[in-house]
N, CA, C and O atoms as a DFTB+ gen file, in Angstrom:
572 C
 N C O
     1  1      41.706     142.270      74.879
     2  2      41.877     140.875      75.251
     3  2      43.098     140.318      74.514
     4  3      43.286     140.592      73.329
     5  1      43.911     139.551      75.202
     6  2      45.086     138.944      74.586
     7  2      44.671     137.870      73.588
     8  3      43.583     137.300      73.667
     9  1      45.565     137.617      72.660
    10  2      45.294     136.640      71.606
    11  2      45.036     135.260      72.199
    12  3      44.097     134.578      71.789
    13  1      45.850     134.845      73.152
    14  2      45.692     133.528      73.761
    15  2      44.305     133.385      74.383
    16  3      43.659     132.351      74.221
    17  1      43.850     134.399      75.083
    18  2      42.525     134.349      75.693
    19  2      41.435     134.198      74.636
    20  3      40.494     133.424      74.812
    21  1      41.567     134.934      73.545
    22  2      40.578     134.851      72.466
    23  2      40.573     133.456      71.848
    24  3      39.511     132.882      71.605
    25  1      41.757     132.919      71.597
    26  2      41.854     131.594      70.991
    27  2      41.298     130.536      71.942
    28  3      40.565     129.645      71.513
    29  1      41.637     130.624      73.223
    30  2      41.108     129.667      74.213
    31  2      39.588     129.704      74.275
    32  3      38.926     128.665      74.279
    33  1      39.049     130.909      74.322
    34  2      37.593     131.056      74.398
    35  2      36.924     130.475      73.158
    36  3      35.935     129.750      73.258
    37  1      37.460     130.794      72.014
    38  2      36.901     130.310      70.753
    39  2      36.960     128.782      70.679
    40  3      35.974     128.138      70.319
    41  1      38.105     128.207      71.017
    42  2      38.253     126.752      70.986
    43  2      37.368     126.076      72.033
    44  3      36.772     125.033      71.763
    45  1      37.283     126.659      73.208
    46  2      36.420     126.091      74.253
    47  2      34.961     126.077      73.836
    48  3      34.267     125.079      74.029
    49  1      34.493     127.173      73.268
    50  2      33.109     127.234      72.779
    51  2      32.879     126.204      71.680
    52  3      31.848     125.532      71.647
    53  1      33.847     126.091      70.788
    54  2      33.732     125.145      69.678
    55  2      33.691     123.701      70.193
    56  3      32.855     122.909      69.758
    57  1      34.582     123.367      71.107
    58  2      34.598     122.012      71.660
    59  2      33.297     121.690      72.392
    60  3      32.773     120.583      72.275
    61  1      32.781     122.652      73.142
    62  2      31.506     122.446      73.837
    63  2      30.377     122.222      72.844
    64  3      29.523     121.361      73.055
    65  1      30.368     122.994      71.765
    66  2      29.334     122.851      70.742
    67  2      29.423     121.468      70.093
    68  3      28.400     120.826      69.858
    69  1      30.636     121.013      69.807
    70  2      30.809     119.692      69.201
    71  2      30.363     118.578      70.143
    72  3      29.748     117.603      69.713
    73  1      30.673     118.727      71.421
    74  2      30.223     117.730      72.410
    75  2      28.703     117.691      72.469
    76  3      28.101     116.620      72.550
    77  1      28.090     118.873      72.427
    78  2      26.626     118.933      72.467
    79  2      26.014     118.299      71.219
    80  3      24.989     117.623      71.304
    81  1      26.629     118.513      70.081
    82  2      26.141     117.892      68.842
    83  2      26.146     116.372      68.964
    84  3      25.210     115.705      68.524
    85  1      27.197     115.828      69.561
    86  2      27.274     114.375      69.745
    87  2      26.214     113.893      70.733
    88  3      25.606     112.841      70.534
    89  1      25.994     114.665      71.800
    90  2      24.983     114.282      72.785
    91  2      23.581     114.321      72.198
    92  3      22.736     113.495      72.544
    93  1      23.331     115.276      71.313
    94  2      22.011     115.439      70.705
    95  2      21.771     114.493      69.533
    96  3      20.657     114.402      69.016
    97  1      22.802     113.804      69.125
    98  2      22.700     112.914      67.968
    99  2      21.733     111.773      68.257
   100  3      21.766     111.154      69.321
   101  1      20.880     111.519      67.288
   102  2      19.917     110.422      67.411
   103  2      20.464     109.203      66.679
   104  3      21.194     109.342      65.697
   105  1      20.120     108.029      67.144
   106  2      20.574     106.828      66.426
   107  2      20.073     106.885      64.980
   108  3      18.903     107.168      64.726
   109  1      20.947     106.623      64.078
   110  2      20.552     106.617      62.668
   111  2      20.697     107.957      61.965
   112  3      20.505     108.036      60.752
   113  1      21.033     109.012      62.701
   114  2      21.228     110.316      62.051
   115  2      22.309     110.194      60.985
   116  3      23.392     109.660      61.224
   117  1      21.987     110.699      59.820
   118  2      22.934     110.690      58.717
   119  2      22.860     109.451      57.851
   120  3      23.413     109.435      56.751
   121  1      22.188     108.413      58.322
   122  2      22.047     107.205      57.514
   123  2      21.094     107.472      56.361
   124  3      20.042     108.085      56.539
   125  1      21.462     107.021      55.216
   126  2      20.652     107.193      54.004
   127  2      20.285     108.648      53.756
   128  3      19.253     108.941      53.152
   129  1      21.125     109.553      54.221
   130  2      20.904     110.974      53.972
   131  2      19.816     111.598      54.818
   132  3      19.404     112.729      54.561
   133  1      19.348     110.883      55.814
   134  2      18.261     111.409      56.648
   135  2      18.820     111.914      57.968
   136  3      19.840     111.419      58.448
   137  1      18.163     112.884      58.543
   138  2      18.594     113.437      59.820
   139  2      19.792     114.349      59.630
   140  3      20.134     114.728      58.510
   141  1      20.413     114.689      60.727
   142  2      21.572     115.585      60.634
   143  2      22.802     114.849      61.145
   144  3      22.711     113.939      61.968
   145  1      23.950     115.268      60.636
   146  2      25.216     114.693      61.076
   147  2      26.020     115.791      61.755
   148  3      26.098     116.908      61.245
   149  1      26.620     115.481      62.905
   150  2      27.405     116.491      63.622
   151  2      28.528     117.091      62.782
   152  3      28.856     118.268      62.936
   153  1      29.118     116.295      61.900
   154  2      30.231     116.810      61.100
   155  2      29.782     117.749      59.983
   156  3      30.621     118.359      59.319
   157  1      28.486     117.875      59.767
   158  2      27.957     118.771      58.732
   159  2      27.374     120.052      59.325
   160  3      26.839     120.884      58.593
   161  1      27.471     120.213      60.628
   162  2      26.915     121.390      61.298
   163  2      27.667     122.655      60.860
   164  3      28.879     122.611      60.648
   165  1      26.955     123.775      60.723
   166  2      27.611     125.030      60.329
   167  2      28.593     125.578      61.367
   168  3      29.341     126.506      61.060
   169  1      28.612     125.039      62.565
   170  2      29.524     125.544      63.598
   171  2      30.992     125.361      63.206
   172  3      31.852     126.118      63.656
   173  1      31.278     124.374      62.379
   174  2      32.665     124.118      61.972
   175  2      33.193     125.263      61.102
   176  3      34.289     125.774      61.331
   177  1      32.410     125.651      60.118
   178  2      32.814     126.769      59.257
   179  2      32.859     128.073      60.039
   180  3      33.749     128.897      59.828
   181  1      31.913     128.258      60.931
   182  2      31.881     129.479      61.744
   183  2      33.127     129.559      62.626
   184  3      33.722     130.628      62.772
   185  1      33.518     128.435      63.209
   186  2      34.731     128.397      64.031
   187  2      35.952     128.798      63.217
   188  3      36.759     129.613      63.665
   189  1      36.089     128.235      62.034
   190  2      37.244     128.553      61.185
   191  2      37.264     130.034      60.804
   192  3      38.321     130.664      60.820
   193  1      36.111     130.585      60.466
   194  2      36.037     132.013      60.105
   195  2      36.404     132.906      61.284
   196  3      37.170     133.858      61.136
   197  1      35.856     132.597      62.451
   198  2      36.134     133.405      63.642
   199  2      37.603     133.299      64.055
   200  3      38.215     134.292      64.447
   201  1      38.159     132.103      63.967
   202  2      39.563     131.921      64.313
   203  2      40.459     132.675      63.328
   204  3      41.447     133.291      63.728
   205  1      40.118     132.626      62.072
   206  2      40.896     133.357      61.064
   207  2      40.908     134.852      61.368
   208  3      41.945     135.505      61.243
   209  1      39.761     135.394      61.765
   210  2      39.679     136.819      62.100
   211  2      40.551     137.146      63.315
   212  3      41.241     138.165      63.325
   213  1      40.524     136.294      64.328
   214  2      41.340     136.505      65.528
   215  2      42.828     136.468      65.166
   216  3      43.607     137.303      65.625
   217  1      43.209     135.499      64.343
   218  2      44.613     135.365      63.966
   219  2      45.079     136.546      63.114
   220  3      46.206     137.017      63.273
   221  1      44.235     137.018      62.228
   222  2      44.597     138.185      61.410
   223  2      44.776     139.427      62.281
   224  3      45.668     140.238      62.035
   225  1      43.936     139.570      63.288
   226  2      44.042     140.738      64.165
   227  2      45.274     140.665      65.065
   228  3      45.657     141.662      65.677
   229  1      45.895     139.484      65.147
   230  2      47.048     139.291      66.027
   231  2      48.383     139.499      65.321
   232  3      49.436     139.378      65.948
   233  1      48.356     139.807      64.043
   234  2      49.597     139.894      63.272
   235  2      50.571     140.947      63.791
   236  3      51.777     140.819      63.581
   237  1      50.080     141.976      64.457
   238  2      50.969     143.034      64.951
   239  2      51.307     142.873      66.439
   240  3      51.896     143.772      67.039
   241  1      50.944     141.761      67.022
   242  2      51.203     141.511      68.442
   243  2      52.659     141.088      68.651
   244  3      53.313     140.660      67.700
   245  1      53.176     141.199      69.872
   246  2      54.543     140.766      70.168
   247  2      54.720     139.254      69.962
   248  3      53.765     138.486      70.069
   249  1      55.926     138.857      69.673
   250  2      56.243     137.462      69.383
   251  2      55.822     136.516      70.506
   252  3      55.309     135.432      70.230
   253  1      56.028     136.903      71.760
   254  2      55.685     135.999      72.860
   255  2      54.181     135.748      72.947
   256  3      53.762     134.650      73.311
   257  1      53.369     136.747      72.620
   258  2      51.913     136.565      72.600
   259  2      51.499     135.626      71.476
   260  3      50.658     134.745      71.653
   261  1      52.109     135.836      70.320
   262  2      51.799     134.971      69.172
   263  2      52.199     133.534      69.490
   264  3      51.453     132.594      69.215
   265  1      53.382     133.378      70.072
   266  2      53.858     132.030      70.409
   267  2      52.905     131.330      71.374
   268  3      52.593     130.154      71.185
   269  1      52.444     132.029      72.395
   270  2      51.535     131.421      73.376
   271  2      50.238     130.956      72.708
   272  3      49.749     129.859      72.978
   273  1      49.694     131.794      71.845
   274  2      48.445     131.442      71.160
   275  2      48.652     130.265      70.216
   276  3      47.838     129.342      70.181
   277  1      49.742     130.295      69.452
   278  2      50.003     129.209      68.514
   279  2      50.317     127.907      69.243
   280  3      49.884     126.838      68.814
   281  1      51.050     127.985      70.316
   282  2      51.360     126.789      71.090
   283  2      50.075     126.120      71.576
   284  3      49.933     124.900      71.497
   285  1      49.160     126.916      72.069
   286  2      47.872     126.384      72.524
   287  2      47.108     125.762      71.356
   288  3      46.591     124.649      71.459
   289  1      47.046     126.485      70.265
   290  2      46.296     126.029      69.091
   291  2      46.900     124.749      68.505
   292  3      46.172     123.889      68.009
   293  1      48.212     124.624      68.560
   294  2      48.874     123.438      68.032
   295  2      48.704     122.229      68.947
   296  3      48.756     121.091      68.480
   297  1      48.505     122.456      70.217
   298  2      48.374     121.378      71.201
   299  2      46.946     120.850      71.314
   300  3      46.741     119.677      71.625
   301  1      45.979     121.696      71.067
   302  2      44.589     121.329      71.380
   303  2      44.045     120.118      70.601
   304  3      43.242     119.374      71.165
   305  1      44.433     119.882      69.350
   306  2      43.895     118.679      68.701
   307  2      44.315     117.385      69.393
   308  3      43.501     116.478      69.565
   309  1      45.583     117.301      69.789
   310  2      46.049     116.059      70.414
   311  2      45.433     115.861      71.795
   312  3      45.342     114.731      72.274
   313  1      45.012     116.941      72.437
   314  2      44.348     116.827      73.733
   315  2      42.878     116.456      73.588
   316  3      42.211     116.142      74.574
   317  1      42.373     116.493      72.351
   318  2      40.950     116.216      72.112
   319  2      40.746     115.178      71.019
   320  3      39.798     115.269      70.239
   321  1      41.630     114.196      70.963
   322  2      41.512     113.137      69.946
   323  2      40.204     112.361      70.075
   324  3      39.695     111.837      69.084
   325  1      39.665     112.284      71.270
   326  2      38.433     111.540      71.507
   327  2      37.202     112.257      70.951
   328  3      36.153     111.635      70.786
   329  1      37.310     113.526      70.667
   330  2      36.192     114.300      70.127
   331  2      36.359     114.379      68.603
   332  3      36.828     115.386      68.073
   333  1      35.973     113.312      67.918
   334  2      36.199     113.238      66.474
   335  2      35.428     114.290      65.691
   336  3      35.830     114.653      64.586
   337  1      34.340     114.777      66.238
   338  2      33.595     115.827      65.562
   339  2      34.446     117.084      65.437
   340  3      34.363     117.792      64.434
   341  1      35.261     117.366      66.445
   342  2      36.088     118.571      66.449
   343  2      37.523     118.312      65.995
   344  3      38.161     119.208      65.442
   345  1      38.030     117.127      66.213
   346  2      39.447     116.822      66.008
   347  2      39.961     117.229      64.625
   348  3      40.984     117.904      64.517
   349  1      39.267     116.829      63.591
   350  2      39.760     117.081      62.234
   351  2      39.751     118.564      61.898
   352  3      40.637     119.037      61.186
   353  1      38.779     119.296      62.389
   354  2      38.762     120.738      62.149
   355  2      39.883     121.420      62.929
   356  3      40.518     122.347      62.425
   357  1      40.125     120.968      64.144
   358  2      41.216     121.541      64.941
   359  2      42.567     121.337      64.262
   360  3      43.458     122.179      64.378
   361  1      42.717     120.225      63.560
   362  2      43.932     120.002      62.779
   363  2      43.959     120.902      61.544
   364  3      44.987     121.497      61.223
   365  1      42.848     120.994      60.870
   366  2      42.783     121.754      59.617
   367  2      43.068     123.237      59.819
   368  3      43.698     123.865      58.968
   369  1      42.614     123.803      60.931
   370  2      42.810     125.242      61.140
   371  2      44.269     125.609      61.405
   372  3      44.608     126.791      61.460
   373  1      45.125     124.617      61.567
   374  2      46.552     124.921      61.684
   375  2      47.024     125.663      60.433
   376  3      47.927     126.497      60.507
   377  1      46.426     125.366      59.306
   378  2      46.784     126.040      58.071
   379  2      46.552     127.543      58.123
   380  3      47.190     128.294      57.385
   381  1      45.648     127.989      58.983
   382  2      45.362     129.416      59.123
   383  2      46.467     130.158      59.866
   384  3      46.489     131.389      59.877
   385  1      47.370     129.429      60.475
   386  2      48.404     130.051      61.306
   387  2      49.697     130.341      60.550
   388  3      50.604     130.967      61.099
   389  1      49.792     129.899      59.313
   390  2      51.042     130.016      58.557
   391  2      51.502     131.467      58.443
   392  3      52.676     131.757      58.669
   393  1      50.609     132.368      58.102
   394  2      50.989     133.778      57.966
   395  2      51.378     134.394      59.302
   396  3      52.274     135.236      59.367
   397  1      50.709     133.977      60.356
   398  2      50.998     134.524      61.674
   399  2      52.392     134.128      62.163
   400  3      53.003     134.842      62.958
   401  1      52.881     133.002      61.689
   402  2      54.226     132.550      62.081
   403  2      55.294     133.572      61.705
   404  3      56.363     133.604      62.314
   405  1      55.014     134.400      60.715
   406  2      55.977     135.429      60.303
   407  2      56.180     136.478      61.396
   408  3      57.159     137.223      61.347
   409  1      55.298     136.554      62.361
   410  2      55.417     137.510      63.456
   411  2      56.257     137.009      64.616
   412  3      56.442     137.719      65.605
   413  1      56.770     135.783      64.501
   414  2      57.592     135.205      65.564
   415  2      59.051     135.602      65.400
   416  3      59.545     135.737      64.280
   417  1      59.735     135.787      66.522
   418  2      61.178     135.987      66.417
   419  2      61.829     134.609      66.263
   420  3      61.157     133.584      66.377
   421  1      63.122     134.591      66.007
   422  2      63.821     133.325      65.733
   423  2      63.698     132.327      66.872
   424  3      63.424     131.149      66.642
   425  1      63.899     132.791      68.098
   426  2      63.891     131.845      69.229
   427  2      62.495     131.278      69.477
   428  3      62.350     130.090      69.766
   429  1      61.471     132.117      69.368
   430  2      60.100     131.615      69.542
   431  2      59.730     130.641      68.432
   432  3      59.091     129.619      68.682
   433  1      60.134     130.961      67.207
   434  2      59.853     130.067      66.080
   435  2      60.570     128.729      66.266
   436  3      59.987     127.675      66.014
   437  1      61.819     128.766      66.701
   438  2      62.579     127.534      66.916
   439  2      61.956     126.682      68.026
   440  3      61.883     125.460      67.904
   441  1      61.514     127.319      69.093
   442  2      60.875     126.587      70.199
   443  2      59.564     125.947      69.741
   444  3      59.289     124.787      70.052
   445  1      58.760     126.711      69.002
   446  2      57.497     126.156      68.492
   447  2      57.749     125.032      67.500
   448  3      57.024     124.037      67.486
   449  1      58.769     125.185      66.678
   450  2      59.129     124.150      65.709
   451  2      59.447     122.840      66.422
   452  3      58.990     121.775      66.006
   453  1      60.227     122.919      67.488
   454  2      60.577     121.716      68.254
   455  2      59.333     121.082      68.872
   456  3      59.163     119.864      68.822
   457  1      58.465     121.905      69.455
   458  2      57.219     121.397      70.045
   459  2      56.354     120.728      68.989
   460  3      55.802     119.650      69.210
   461  1      56.243     121.381      67.842
   462  2      55.367     120.897      66.772
   463  2      55.861     119.559      66.222
   464  3      55.069     118.648      65.982
   465  1      57.169     119.450      66.026
   466  2      57.734     118.190      65.533
   467  2      57.460     117.049      66.501
   468  3      57.188     115.920      66.092
   469  1      57.536     117.358      67.786
   470  2      57.279     116.323      68.794
   471  2      55.797     115.954      68.846
   472  3      55.447     114.782      68.987
   473  1      54.945     116.948      68.734
   474  2      53.496     116.740      68.824
   475  2      52.946     115.992      67.609
   476  3      52.009     115.203      67.731
   477  1      53.536     116.246      66.431
   478  2      53.040     115.671      65.185
   479  2      54.148     114.907      64.464
   480  3      54.870     115.473      63.643
   481  1      54.278     113.617      64.776
   482  2      55.294     112.810      64.101
   483  2      55.067     112.814      62.581
   484  3      53.952     113.031      62.106
   485  1      56.113     112.578      61.860
   486  2      56.085     112.636      60.393
   487  2      54.912     111.857      59.788
   488  3      54.268     112.345      58.860
   489  1      54.631     110.676      60.292
   490  2      53.597     109.818      59.708
   491  2      52.171     110.312      59.999
   492  3      51.216     109.813      59.404
   493  1      52.019     111.285      60.904
   494  2      50.691     111.827      61.215
   495  2      50.423     113.168      60.544
   496  3      49.319     113.700      60.663
   497  1      51.386     113.714      59.857
   498  2      51.258     115.069      59.317
   499  2      50.406     115.109      58.054
   500  3      50.598     114.342      57.110
   501  1      49.472     116.023      58.083
   502  2      48.624     116.311      56.932
   503  2      49.200     117.537      56.231
   504  3      50.136     118.145      56.750
   505  1      48.676     117.915      55.081
   506  2      49.207     119.101      54.382
   507  2      49.260     120.365      55.247
   508  3      50.212     121.138      55.137
   509  1      48.278     120.586      56.088
   510  2      48.294     121.780      56.949
   511  2      49.485     121.741      57.901
   512  3      50.136     122.761      58.127
   513  1      49.769     120.571      58.457
   514  2      50.892     120.456      59.387
   515  2      52.222     120.646      58.653
   516  3      53.158     121.221      59.209
   517  1      52.312     120.176      57.428
   518  2      53.532     120.357      56.636
   519  2      53.762     121.834      56.321
   520  3      54.902     122.298      56.336
   521  1      52.696     122.571      56.037
   522  2      52.835     124.009      55.771
   523  2      53.267     124.758      57.022
   524  3      54.092     125.669      56.951
   525  1      52.712     124.376      58.169
   526  2      53.099     125.009      59.439
   527  2      54.578     124.753      59.713
   528  3      55.314     125.673      60.069
   529  1      55.009     123.520      59.549
   530  2      56.422     123.191      59.780
   531  2      57.329     124.002      58.857
   532  3      58.362     124.507      59.297
   533  1      56.961     124.129      57.603
   534  2      57.777     124.899      56.657
   535  2      57.852     126.364      57.087
   536  3      58.918     126.976      57.016
   537  1      56.736     126.928      57.529
   538  2      56.719     128.334      57.956
   539  2      57.558     128.529      59.214
   540  3      58.303     129.503      59.321
   541  1      57.440     127.609      60.162
   542  2      58.226     127.713      61.395
   543  2      59.717     127.541      61.115
   544  3      60.546     128.244      61.693
   545  1      60.055     126.604      60.228
   546  2      61.467     126.411      59.853
   547  2      62.032     127.674      59.228
   548  3      63.127     128.114      59.579
   549  1      61.279     128.258      58.301
   550  2      61.737     129.467      57.625
   551  2      61.945     130.618      58.620
   552  3      62.917     131.367      58.523
   553  1      61.029     130.742      59.566
   554  2      61.132     131.820      60.547
   555  2      62.278     131.591      61.527
   556  3      62.953     132.535      61.938
   557  1      62.491     130.331      61.897
   558  2      63.581     130.000      62.814
   559  2      64.943     130.220      62.150
   560  3      65.924     130.520      62.830
   561  1      65.002     130.074      60.844
   562  2      66.248     130.233      60.120
   563  2      66.481     131.678      59.671
   564  3      67.538     132.000      59.126
   565  1      65.501     132.537      59.899
   566  2      65.572     133.939      59.472
   567  2      66.792     134.627      60.090
   568  3      67.167     134.357      61.230
   569  1      67.383     135.500      59.326
   570  2      68.565     136.234      59.833
   571  2      68.183     137.528      60.476
   572  3      69.050     138.261      60.950
């Protein structure tokens, strides 16, 4: 299975799980420490672990495959801003992609860098986004 397909499947399952958590939420859940909160569900950690494994297995893939997977992964948080249960984790897992950026050729890294800068304006960048930008810049400038 291609990396992009694996990442899409993983993200789709995760988003569906987060939507279901919100639907199953009862009024008052999480108040005064009672009930369950969707943001505390173990699915978030499981998603990050599974995504990390997929990304590690993709390190030897061709640059165009890596670029397609990273482009999708970088775009998905902004397409799901309304799903706050998933949104912050989707942003945080960008940090898992820093090592994979080393597998990009210069042109793919430069293209992703341009997309990423447009998708995440300076005032919205968290530490994970800053690390991704630094990795993409370094790869785009590689000789």
